[in-house]
DSSP file (Angstrom, degrees, kcal/mol; ACC not computed):
  #  RESIDUE AA STRUCTURE BP1 BP2  ACC     N-H-->O    O-->H-N    N-H-->O    O-->H-N    TCO  KAPPA ALPHA  PHI   PSI    X-CA   Y-CA   Z-CA
    1    1 A M              0   0    0      0, 0.0     2,-0.0     0, 0.0     0, 0.0   0.000 360.0 360.0 360.0 135.2  205.1  118.3   36.1
    2    2 A S     >  -     0   0    0      1,-0.1     4,-2.3     4,-0.0     5,-0.2  -0.223 360.0-114.3 -68.0 160.7  208.4  116.6   36.9
    3    3 A A  H  > S+     0   0    0      1,-0.2     4,-2.3     2,-0.2     5,-0.1   0.871 115.7  52.3 -66.3 -34.8  210.8  115.5   34.3
    4    4 A S  H  > S+     0   0    0      2,-0.2     4,-2.3     1,-0.2    -1,-0.2   0.885 109.0  47.2 -71.0 -34.7  210.2  111.8   35.1
    5    5 A R  H  > S+     0   0    0      2,-0.2     4,-2.7     1,-0.2    -2,-0.2   0.868 112.4  51.5 -71.8 -31.8  206.4  112.0   34.9
    6    6 A T  H  X S+     0   0    0     -4,-2.3     4,-2.3     2,-0.2    -2,-0.2   0.919 111.7  47.3 -71.8 -37.4  206.8  113.8   31.5
    7    7 A A  H  X S+     0   0    0     -4,-2.3     4,-2.2    -5,-0.2    -2,-0.2   0.899 112.5  49.0 -61.0 -42.5  209.1  111.1   30.4
    8    8 A G  H  X S+     0   0    0     -4,-2.3     4,-2.5     2,-0.2     5,-0.2   0.906 111.1  50.3 -64.4 -44.8  206.7  108.4   31.6
    9    9 A R  H  X S+     0   0    0     -4,-2.7     4,-2.2     1,-0.2    -2,-0.2   0.889 113.2  44.9 -64.0 -41.2  203.9  110.1   29.8
   10   10 A L  H  X S+     0   0    0     -4,-2.3     4,-2.1     2,-0.2    -1,-0.2   0.867 114.3  48.2 -71.3 -36.1  205.8  110.4   26.5
   11   11 A V  H  X S+     0   0    0     -4,-2.2     4,-2.7     2,-0.2    -2,-0.2   0.949 116.1  44.5 -68.9 -50.5  207.1  106.8   26.7
   12   12 A L  H  X S+     0   0    0     -4,-2.5     4,-2.2     1,-0.2    -2,-0.2   0.887 114.0  48.7 -59.3 -42.9  203.5  105.5   27.5
   13   13 A G  H  X S+     0   0    0     -4,-2.2     4,-2.3    -5,-0.2    -1,-0.2   0.903 112.6  47.9 -68.9 -41.9  201.9  107.5   24.9
   14   14 A T  H  X S+     0   0    0     -4,-2.1     4,-2.3     2,-0.2     5,-0.2   0.907 110.6  52.3 -63.9 -41.3  204.4  106.5   22.2
   15   15 A F  H  X S+     0   0    0     -4,-2.7     4,-3.0     1,-0.2     5,-0.2   0.938 109.9  49.6 -62.1 -44.3  204.0  102.8   23.2
   16   16 A M  H  X S+     0   0    0     -4,-2.2     4,-2.3     2,-0.2    -2,-0.2   0.917 109.5  49.3 -63.4 -44.0  200.2  103.2   22.9
   17   17 A V  H  X S+     0   0    0     -4,-2.3     4,-2.3     2,-0.2    -1,-0.2   0.892 113.6  48.7 -60.5 -39.9  200.4  104.8   19.4
   18   18 A T  H  X S+     0   0    0     -4,-2.3     4,-1.9     2,-0.2    -2,-0.2   0.936 112.4  46.1 -63.9 -48.1  202.7  102.0   18.3
   19   19 A A  H  X S+     0   0    0     -4,-3.0     4,-1.6    -5,-0.2    -2,-0.2   0.865 112.2  52.4 -66.2 -33.1  200.5   99.3   19.7
   20   20 A G  H  X S+     0   0    0     -4,-2.3     4,-1.2    -5,-0.2    -1,-0.2   0.905 108.5  49.8 -69.2 -42.7  197.5  100.9   18.1
   21   21 A V  H  X S+     0   0    0     -4,-2.3     4,-1.0     1,-0.2    -2,-0.2   0.841 109.1  52.8 -62.5 -35.7  199.2  101.0   14.7
   22   22 A L  H  <>S+     0   0    0     -4,-1.9     5,-1.4     1,-0.2    -1,-0.2   0.831 103.2  58.0 -67.6 -33.5  200.1   97.4   15.0
   23   23 A H  H  <5S+     0   0    0     -4,-1.6    -1,-0.2     1,-0.2    -2,-0.2   0.877 111.8  42.3 -62.7 -34.3  196.5   96.6   15.7
   24   24 A L  H  <5S+     0   0    0     -4,-1.2    -1,-0.2    -5,-0.1    -2,-0.2   0.675 130.7   7.3 -83.3 -21.1  195.6   98.1   12.4
   25   25 A T  T ><5S+     0   0    0     -4,-1.0     3,-1.4    -3,-0.2     4,-0.2   0.408 120.5  16.1-129.4-102.0  198.4   96.7   10.4
   26   26 A A  T 3 5S+     0   0    0      1,-0.3     3,-0.2    -5,-0.2     4,-0.1   0.744 128.1  34.5 -65.3 -30.2  201.2   94.1   10.9
   27   27 A K  T 3><S+     0   0    0     -5,-1.4     4,-2.2     1,-0.2    -1,-0.3   0.092  77.4 117.4-109.9  22.7  199.9   92.3   14.0
   28   28 A R  H <> S+     0   0    0     -3,-1.4     4,-2.0     1,-0.2    -1,-0.2   0.875  77.6  49.7 -59.8 -40.8  196.3   92.5   13.3
   29   29 A Q  H  > S+     0   0    0     -4,-0.2     4,-1.5    -3,-0.2    -1,-0.2   0.891 109.2  50.6 -62.7 -42.8  196.0   88.7   13.2
   30   30 A E  H  > S+     0   0    0      1,-0.2     4,-0.6     2,-0.2    -2,-0.2   0.886 110.1  49.6 -71.2 -35.8  197.8   88.1   16.3
   31   31 A F  H >< S+     0   0    0     -4,-2.2     3,-0.9     1,-0.2     4,-0.4   0.864 104.9  57.6 -70.2 -33.6  195.6   90.6   18.2
   32   32 A Q  H >< S+     0   0    0     -4,-2.0     3,-1.1     1,-0.2    -1,-0.2   0.843  99.3  61.3 -62.7 -30.7  192.5   88.9   16.8
   33   33 A A  H 3< S+     0   0    0     -4,-1.5    -1,-0.2     1,-0.2    -2,-0.2   0.742 100.2  56.2 -62.0 -27.2  193.8   85.7   18.5
   34   34 A Q  T << S+     0   0    0     -3,-0.9    -1,-0.2    -4,-0.6    55,-0.2   0.576  79.8  99.4 -83.2 -10.8  193.6   87.5   21.8
   35   35 A V  S <  S-     0   0    0     -3,-1.1     8,-0.1    -4,-0.4     9,-0.0  -0.629  81.7-119.4 -80.9 127.2  189.9   88.4   21.6
   36   36 A P    >   -     0   0    0      0, 0.0     3,-1.6     0, 0.0    -1,-0.1  -0.324  12.1-121.9 -70.4 152.5  188.1   85.8   23.6
   37   37 A D  T 3  S+     0   0    0      1,-0.3    -2,-0.0    51,-0.1     6,-0.0   0.797 110.5  57.0 -61.6 -28.5  185.5   83.6   21.9
   38   38 A W  T 3  S+     0   0    0      2,-0.0    -1,-0.3     0, 0.0    -3,-0.0   0.577  76.9 110.8 -84.9  -6.6  182.8   84.8   24.3
   39   39 A F    <   -     0   0    0     -3,-1.6     4,-0.1     1,-0.1    -4,-0.0  -0.509  69.2-136.6 -70.7 130.9  183.2   88.5   23.5
   40   40 A P  S    S+     0   0    0      0, 0.0     2,-0.4     0, 0.0    -1,-0.1   0.512  77.3  78.0 -70.3  -3.7  180.0   89.5   21.6
   41   41 A V  S    S-     0   0    0      1,-0.1     5,-0.1     2,-0.0    -2,-0.1  -0.883  94.7 -92.1-112.6 141.3  181.8   91.6   18.9
   42   42 A D     >  -     0   0    0     -2,-0.4     4,-2.4     1,-0.1     5,-0.2  -0.079  35.4-126.1 -44.3 139.5  183.6   90.2   15.8
   43   43 A A  H  > S+     0   0    0      1,-0.2     4,-2.9     2,-0.2     5,-0.2   0.927 108.2  50.2 -61.6 -44.7  187.3   89.8   16.6
   44   44 A D  H  > S+     0   0    0      1,-0.2     4,-2.3     2,-0.2    -1,-0.2   0.903 110.6  48.2 -59.6 -43.3  188.4   91.9   13.7
   45   45 A V  H  > S+     0   0    0      2,-0.2     4,-2.8     1,-0.2     5,-0.3   0.886 111.5  50.8 -62.7 -42.6  186.1   94.8   14.5
   46   46 A T  H  X S+     0   0    0     -4,-2.4     4,-2.7     2,-0.2     5,-0.3   0.940 111.5  48.3 -62.4 -47.4  187.3   94.6   18.2
   47   47 A V  H  X S+     0   0    0     -4,-2.9     4,-2.1    -5,-0.2    -2,-0.2   0.913 114.8  45.2 -61.2 -42.3  191.0   94.7   17.1
   48   48 A L  H  X S+     0   0    0     -4,-2.3     4,-1.8    -5,-0.2    -1,-0.2   0.911 114.5  46.5 -75.2 -39.3  190.4   97.6   14.8
   49   49 A A  H  X S+     0   0    0     -4,-2.8     4,-2.3     2,-0.2    -2,-0.2   0.908 113.4  48.3 -64.2 -40.1  188.3   99.6   17.2
   50   50 A S  H  X S+     0   0    0     -4,-2.7     4,-3.0    -5,-0.3    -2,-0.2   0.901 110.0  54.6 -68.8 -37.3  190.8   99.0   20.1
   51   51 A G  H  X S+     0   0    0     -4,-2.1     4,-2.6    -5,-0.3    -1,-0.2   0.910 108.6  47.1 -64.5 -38.5  193.7  100.1   17.8
   52   52 A V  H  X S+     0   0    0     -4,-1.8     4,-2.3     2,-0.2    -2,-0.2   0.921 113.8  47.5 -63.7 -45.2  191.9  103.3   16.9
   53   53 A V  H  X S+     0   0    0     -4,-2.3     4,-3.3     2,-0.2     5,-0.3   0.938 112.0  52.0 -64.6 -47.4  191.2  104.0   20.7
   54   54 A E  H  X S+     0   0    0     -4,-3.0     4,-2.4     1,-0.2     5,-0.3   0.935 111.6  44.8 -55.2 -53.1  195.0  103.1   21.4
   55   55 A V  H  X S+     0   0    0     -4,-2.6     4,-2.4     2,-0.2     5,-0.2   0.922 114.9  50.2 -66.6 -38.2  196.3  105.6   18.8
   56   56 A G  H  X S+     0   0    0     -4,-2.3     4,-2.5     1,-0.2    -2,-0.2   0.945 114.8  40.4 -56.7 -54.5  193.9  108.2   20.0
   57   57 A L  H  X S+     0   0    0     -4,-3.3     4,-2.0     2,-0.2    -1,-0.2   0.846 116.9  50.1 -73.4 -29.5  194.7  108.0   23.7
   58   58 A G  H  X S+     0   0    0     -4,-2.4     4,-1.7    -5,-0.3     5,-0.2   0.939 113.2  45.9 -69.5 -46.2  198.5  107.6   23.0
   59   59 A A  H  X S+     0   0    0     -4,-2.4     4,-3.3    -5,-0.3     5,-0.3   0.928 112.8  49.9 -64.4 -42.6  198.5  110.6   20.8
   60   60 A A  H  X S+     0   0    0     -4,-2.5     4,-2.3    -5,-0.2     7,-0.2   0.922 107.5  55.2 -64.5 -40.5  196.5  112.6   23.2
   61   61 A F  H  < S+     0   0    0     -4,-2.0    -1,-0.2     1,-0.2    -2,-0.2   0.852 117.3  35.8 -59.3 -34.2  198.8  111.7   26.0
   62   62 A V  H  < S+     0   0    0     -4,-1.7    -2,-0.2   -49,-0.1    -1,-0.2   0.920 125.2  36.2 -78.4 -47.2  201.8  112.9   24.1
   63   63 A A  H  < S+     0   0    0     -4,-3.3    -3,-0.2     1,-0.2    -2,-0.2   0.587 114.9  51.8 -88.9 -15.8  200.3  115.9   22.3
   64   64 A L    ><  +     0   0    0     -4,-2.3     3,-2.3    -5,-0.3    -1,-0.2  -0.508  54.3 159.9-126.4  64.4  197.9  117.3   25.0
   65   65 A P  G >  S+     0   0    0      0, 0.0     3,-1.9     0, 0.0     4,-0.2   0.815  72.7  66.3 -55.1 -31.2  199.9  117.6   28.2
   66   66 A R  G 3  S+     0   0    0      1,-0.3     3,-0.2    -3,-0.1    -2,-0.1   0.724 107.3  40.4 -65.7 -17.8  197.3  120.1   29.6
   67   67 A H  G <> S+     0   0    0     -3,-2.3     4,-2.6    -7,-0.2     3,-0.4   0.077  77.8 122.5-116.7  25.5  194.8  117.2   29.6
   68   68 A R  H <>  +     0   0    0     -3,-1.9     4,-2.6     1,-0.2     5,-0.2   0.785  69.4  55.6 -61.7 -31.7  197.2  114.6   30.9
   69   69 A G  H  > S+     0   0    0     -4,-0.2     4,-1.8    -3,-0.2    -1,-0.2   0.893 111.8  41.9 -67.6 -39.7  195.0  113.8   34.0
   70   70 A R  H  > S+     0   0    0     -3,-0.4     4,-2.8     2,-0.2    -2,-0.2   0.924 117.2  46.9 -71.7 -43.1  192.0  113.1   32.0
   71   71 A V  H  X S+     0   0    0     -4,-2.6     4,-2.8     2,-0.2    -2,-0.2   0.887 111.8  50.9 -66.2 -39.6  193.8  111.2   29.3
   72   72 A G  H  X S+     0   0    0     -4,-2.6     4,-2.5    -5,-0.2    -1,-0.2   0.915 111.2  49.6 -61.5 -45.3  195.8  109.2   32.0
   73   73 A A  H  X S+     0   0    0     -4,-1.8     4,-2.4     2,-0.2    -2,-0.2   0.952 111.6  48.5 -60.5 -51.2  192.5  108.3   33.7
   74   74 A L  H  X S+     0   0    0     -4,-2.8     4,-3.1     1,-0.2    -2,-0.2   0.899 109.3  52.0 -55.6 -42.2  191.0  107.2   30.4
   75   75 A L  H  X S+     0   0    0     -4,-2.8     4,-2.8     1,-0.2     5,-0.3   0.933 109.5  51.2 -63.2 -41.8  194.1  105.1   29.6
   76   76 A A  H  X S+     0   0    0     -4,-2.5     4,-1.6     1,-0.2    -1,-0.2   0.896 110.5  47.5 -59.1 -38.1  193.7  103.4   33.0
   77   77 A L  H  X S+     0   0    0     -4,-2.4     4,-2.7     2,-0.2    -1,-0.2   0.922 109.7  53.9 -67.2 -40.7  190.1  102.7   32.3
   78   78 A F  H  X S+     0   0    0     -4,-3.1     4,-1.9     1,-0.2    -2,-0.2   0.943 109.9  47.3 -54.0 -49.8  191.1  101.3   28.9
   79   79 A Y  H  < S+     0   0    0     -4,-2.8     4,-0.4     1,-0.2    -1,-0.2   0.806 113.1  48.8 -64.4 -29.6  193.6   98.9   30.5
   80   80 A L  H >< S+     0   0    0     -4,-1.6     3,-0.7    -5,-0.3    -1,-0.2   0.904 108.8  53.5 -73.2 -38.7  191.0   97.9   33.0
   81   81 A A  H 3< S+     0   0    0     -4,-2.7     4,-0.2     1,-0.2    -2,-0.2   0.847 111.8  44.6 -65.2 -34.5  188.4   97.3   30.2
   82   82 A I  T >X S+     0   0    0     -4,-1.9     4,-1.1     1,-0.2     3,-0.6   0.497  88.4  91.6 -91.9  -2.1  190.8   95.0   28.3
   83   83 A F  H X> S+     0   0    0     -3,-0.7     4,-2.3    -4,-0.4     3,-0.6   0.891  78.6  59.0 -61.0 -41.3  191.9   93.0   31.3
   84   84 A P  H 3> S+     0   0    0      0, 0.0     4,-2.5     0, 0.0    -1,-0.2   0.871 102.2  55.1 -56.0 -33.7  189.2   90.4   31.0
   85   85 A G  H <> S+     0   0    0     -3,-0.6     4,-2.2    -4,-0.2    -2,-0.2   0.847 108.0  49.0 -66.3 -34.2  190.6   89.6   27.5
   86   86 A N  H <X S+     0   0    0     -4,-1.1     4,-1.8    -3,-0.6    -1,-0.2   0.846 110.5  50.4 -68.2 -36.9  194.1   89.0   29.1
   87   87 A I  H  X S+     0   0    0     -4,-2.3     4,-3.3     2,-0.2    -2,-0.2   0.935 109.4  51.2 -66.8 -42.4  192.5   86.8   31.7
   88   88 A A  H  X S+     0   0    0     -4,-2.5     4,-3.2     1,-0.2     5,-0.3   0.901 105.9  55.5 -57.8 -45.1  190.8   84.8   28.9
   89   89 A Q  H  X>S+     0   0    0     -4,-2.2     5,-1.4     1,-0.2     4,-1.0   0.929 111.9  43.6 -57.0 -43.9  194.1   84.4   27.1
   90   90 A Y  H  <5S+     0   0    0     -4,-1.8     3,-0.3     3,-0.2    -2,-0.2   0.953 117.4  44.0 -67.7 -50.2  195.5   82.8   30.2
   91   91 A V  H  <5S+     0   0    0     -4,-3.3    -2,-0.2     1,-0.2    -3,-0.2   0.896 120.0  40.9 -60.1 -43.1  192.4   80.6   31.0
   92   92 A E  H  <5S-     0   0    0     -4,-3.2    -1,-0.2    -5,-0.2    -2,-0.2   0.566 105.5-128.4 -85.4 -11.4  191.9   79.5   27.5
   93   93 A G  T  <5 +     0   0    0     -4,-1.0     2,-0.4    -5,-0.3    -3,-0.2   0.804  40.8 173.9  70.2  32.8  195.7   79.0   26.8
   94   94 A T      < -     0   0    0     -5,-1.4     2,-0.3    -6,-0.3    -1,-0.2  -0.582  24.2-138.8 -81.4 129.9  195.8   81.1   23.7
   95   95 A D        +     0   0    0     -2,-0.4     2,-0.2     5,-0.1     5,-0.2  -0.680  39.7 140.1 -84.4 137.8  199.3   81.7   22.2
   96   96 A A  B >   +A   99   0A   0      3,-0.6     3,-1.6    -2,-0.3   -65,-0.0  -0.829  61.2   9.9-172.9 142.3  200.0   85.2   20.8
   97   97 A F  T 3  S-     0   0    0      1,-0.3     3,-0.1    -2,-0.2    -2,-0.0   0.819 130.6 -53.1  54.4  37.6  203.0   87.5   20.9
   98   98 A G  T 3  S+     0   0    0      1,-0.2     2,-1.6     2,-0.0    -1,-0.3   0.515 104.2 129.0  83.0  -0.5  205.4   84.9   22.3
   99   99 A L  B <   +A   96   0A   0     -3,-1.6    -3,-0.6     1,-0.2    -1,-0.2  -0.666  23.3 144.9 -90.2  82.7  203.1   84.2   25.2
  100  100 A D        +     0   0    0     -2,-1.6     2,-0.3    -5,-0.2    -1,-0.2   0.129  49.0  56.5-113.7  16.7  203.2   80.4   24.5
  101  101 A S  S  > S-     0   0    0     -7,-0.1     4,-2.3     1,-0.1     5,-0.2  -0.981  81.8-117.5-147.3 156.2  203.0   79.0   28.0
  102  102 A D  H  > S+     0   0    0     -2,-0.3     4,-2.6     1,-0.2     5,-0.2   0.896 116.9  54.3 -61.8 -41.4  200.6   79.2   31.0
  103  103 A R  H  > S+     0   0    0      2,-0.2     4,-2.9     1,-0.2    -1,-0.2   0.940 109.0  45.6 -61.1 -45.5  203.6   80.8   33.0
  104  104 A A  H  > S+     0   0    0      1,-0.2     4,-2.1     2,-0.2    -1,-0.2   0.933 114.0  48.2 -62.6 -45.4  204.2   83.5   30.4
  105  105 A R  H  X S+     0   0    0     -4,-2.3     4,-1.2     1,-0.2    -1,-0.2   0.884 112.8  50.2 -64.5 -36.5  200.5   84.3   30.1
  106  106 A L  H  X S+     0   0    0     -4,-2.6     4,-0.7     1,-0.2     3,-0.4   0.927 108.3  50.9 -71.5 -43.5  200.2   84.4   33.9
  107  107 A I  H >< S+     0   0    0     -4,-2.9     3,-1.3    -5,-0.2     4,-0.3   0.907 104.5  59.4 -58.4 -37.2  203.2   86.8   34.3
  108  108 A R  H >X S+     0   0    0     -4,-2.1     3,-2.1     1,-0.3     4,-0.7   0.871  94.6  64.4 -56.0 -40.0  201.6   89.1   31.7
  109  109 A L  H >< S+     0   0    0     -4,-1.2     3,-0.6    -3,-0.4    -1,-0.3   0.788  95.5  57.1 -53.1 -32.7  198.6   89.4   34.0
  110  110 A F  T << S+     0   0    0     -3,-1.3     4,-0.5    -4,-0.7    -1,-0.3   0.525  98.1  64.8 -83.7  -2.1  200.7   91.2   36.7
  111  111 A F  T <> S+     0   0    0     -3,-2.1     4,-2.7    -4,-0.3    -1,-0.2   0.704  85.7  70.1 -87.0 -21.8  201.7   93.8   34.1
  112  112 A Q  H <X S+     0   0    0     -4,-0.7     4,-2.2    -3,-0.6     5,-0.2   0.929  98.0  47.8 -68.1 -43.5  198.2   95.2   33.7
  113  113 A P  H  > S+     0   0    0      0, 0.0     4,-2.4     0, 0.0    -1,-0.2   0.858 110.1  55.5 -59.8 -32.0  198.0   96.8   37.1
  114  114 A V  H  > S+     0   0    0     -4,-0.5     4,-3.2     2,-0.2    -2,-0.2   0.950 109.0  47.1 -65.9 -42.6  201.6   98.3   36.4
  115  115 A L  H  X S+     0   0    0     -4,-2.7     4,-2.5     1,-0.2     5,-0.2   0.921 111.8  50.1 -62.9 -40.2  200.2   99.9   33.2
  116  116 A I  H  X S+     0   0    0     -4,-2.2     4,-1.9     1,-0.2    -1,-0.2   0.934 114.8  43.4 -69.6 -41.2  197.1  101.2   35.0
  117  117 A A  H  X S+     0   0    0     -4,-2.4     4,-2.7     2,-0.2     5,-0.2   0.891 112.0  54.7 -61.7 -42.2  199.4  102.7   37.8
  118  118 A W  H  X S+     0   0    0     -4,-3.2     4,-3.0    -5,-0.2     5,-0.3   0.934 109.4  45.6 -61.5 -44.1  201.8  104.0   35.1
  119  119 A A  H  X S+     0   0    0     -4,-2.5     4,-1.3     2,-0.2     6,-0.3   0.870 115.8  47.1 -67.7 -36.6  199.0  105.9   33.2
  120  120 A L  H  <>S+     0   0    0     -4,-1.9     5,-2.0    -5,-0.2     6,-2.0   0.909 116.8  44.1 -70.3 -42.4  197.6  107.4   36.6
  121  121 A W  H ><5S+     0   0    0     -4,-2.7     3,-1.7     4,-0.2    -2,-0.2   0.956 115.6  45.2 -69.4 -51.2  201.1  108.4   37.8
  122  122 A A  H 3<5S+     0   0    0     -4,-3.0  -113,-0.2     1,-0.3    -1,-0.2   0.781 114.0  51.0 -70.2 -25.0  202.2  109.9   34.4
  123  123 A G  T 3<5S-     0   0    0     -4,-1.3    -1,-0.3    -5,-0.3    -2,-0.2   0.360 112.8-121.8 -85.0   2.0  198.9  111.7   34.1
  124  124 A E  T < 5S+     0   0    0     -3,-1.7    -3,-0.2     2,-0.2    -2,-0.1   0.652  82.8 120.0  59.5  17.8  199.3  113.1   37.6
  125  125 A T  S   <S+     0   0    0     -5,-2.0     2,-0.5    -6,-0.3    -4,-0.2   0.876  75.0  49.7 -70.8 -39.8  196.0  111.4   38.6
  126  126 A L  S    S-     0   0    0     -6,-2.0     2,-0.5    -9,-0.2    -2,-0.2  -0.868  80.6-174.5 -94.3 124.4  198.1  109.4   41.2
  127  127 A R        -     0   0    0     -2,-0.5    -6,-0.0    -3,-0.0     2,-0.0  -0.977  16.4-135.0-123.2 140.0  200.3  111.8   43.3
  128  128 A G     >  -     0   0    0     -2,-0.5     4,-1.0    -7,-0.1     3,-0.3  -0.196  36.4 -95.0 -76.8 175.5  202.8  110.9   45.8
  129  129 A R  T  4 S+     0   0    0      1,-0.2     3,-0.5     2,-0.2     4,-0.4   0.882 126.0  53.6 -60.3 -41.0  203.2  112.5   49.2
  130  130 A A  T >4 S+     0   0    0      1,-0.2     3,-0.6     2,-0.2    -1,-0.2   0.780 104.3  55.8 -64.8 -30.7  205.9  114.8   47.8
  131  131 A D  T 34 S+     0   0    0     -3,-0.3    -1,-0.2     1,-0.2    -2,-0.2   0.750 100.3  59.9 -75.0 -24.4  203.6  116.0   45.0
  132  132 A R  T 3<        0   0    0     -4,-1.0    -1,-0.2    -3,-0.5    -2,-0.2   0.579 360.0 360.0 -84.7  -5.6  200.8  117.1   47.4
  133  133 A R    <         0   0    0     -3,-0.6    -1,-0.2    -4,-0.4    -2,-0.1   0.507 360.0 360.0 -78.9 360.0  203.1  119.6   49.2
């Protein structure tokens, strides 16, 4: 594994653990505001469950490099699964985490594919031409 992919894996894993801990503690209410009204599970339960998943996936991405491909793929699927919530935040105009304008919420939508690609790349699920040699 290249040094850049290792660094990318460690940074993304640490980011996920931090976000997960914030789901469970200091930013719990802000995360609840991002759960769409139409979602069939209680907002607090959703935030707590997603926080646990984020801590688990982030910690696994950092601590289990041997399983980086599987964990990277699971992270990508997680980002895909929460994307409808990000779309709902934009459509419903929900303010949270400084996303207090339609423009800010729209720009955020373009970062979800970046996170998906990052997880796949850092987990070596996505390999460039040079990696295949």
